[in-house]
C-alpha distance (Angstrom), angle and dihedral (degrees) to the residues before:
residue distance angle dihedral
M1 . . .
K2 3.83 . .
Q3 3.76 117.6 .
L4 3.82 119.5 -141.3
V5 3.78 107.1 -118.8
R6 3.83 137.7 152.1
P7 3.81 105.5 -106.9
Q8 3.78 124.8 -136.4
K9 3.86 92.9 -136.1
G10 3.80 126.9 52.2
R11 3.82 96.6 27.2
M12 3.77 124.6 137.4
I13 3.83 102.3 -173.5
A14 3.78 112.8 -15.6
G15 3.71 102.8 -15.0
I16 3.85 96.9 -110.9
C17 3.80 96.8 128.5
A18 3.85 91.9 40.8
G19 3.78 89.6 52.2
I20 3.80 93.9 47.7
G21 3.85 90.4 45.6
N22 3.77 91.7 51.0
H23 3.79 91.8 45.6
V24 3.80 94.4 54.0
D25 3.85 96.7 31.8
I26 3.80 95.8 -114.7
D27 3.76 127.8 128.4
P28 3.81 109.1 -92.2
T29 3.78 90.8 -134.1
V30 3.80 89.4 64.8
I31 3.85 90.1 50.9
R32 3.81 89.1 49.9
L33 3.85 93.3 51.5
I34 3.78 91.6 46.5
W35 3.89 89.7 48.2
V36 3.88 92.1 51.1
V37 3.81 93.2 47.4
L38 3.81 92.0 47.8
T39 3.82 90.5 47.0
L40 3.78 91.9 51.9
F41 3.85 92.4 47.6
S42 3.78 93.3 45.2
L43 3.85 94.8 52.1
G44 3.78 93.7 -113.2
T45 3.79 101.5 -43.4
G46 3.81 88.8 125.7
I47 3.80 89.3 66.4
I48 3.83 91.0 58.9
V49 3.77 90.9 46.0
Y50 3.82 90.3 49.4
L51 3.78 91.3 51.0
A52 3.82 90.2 49.0
A53 3.82 91.9 48.8
W54 3.85 87.9 49.1
I55 3.83 89.1 59.5
L56 3.86 98.2 38.0
I57 3.86 103.5 40.9
P58 3.84 110.5 77.1
E59 3.75 122.6 -127.7
E60 3.83 119.4 -109.7
P61 3.83 110.1 -92.4
G62 3.74 118.6 -117.7
G63 3.83 104.6 77.0
E64 3.76 128.3 -111.3
T65 3.70 123.9 -41.0
P66 3.82 120.2 -135.7
């Protein structure tokens, strides 16, 4: 079973959308576009959800890559 984590590679800001995309086998760009559209239509609630996900979703183990 896949674990939802924020990956070290493929991240733009915090890796939330990349992690969700990897978890559900969808291109992270699609997740990013959906997130932006939902944030615009929800009057910014997506930003709060993104920040909460940044805190709650663990980072991929393995340390930083140079």
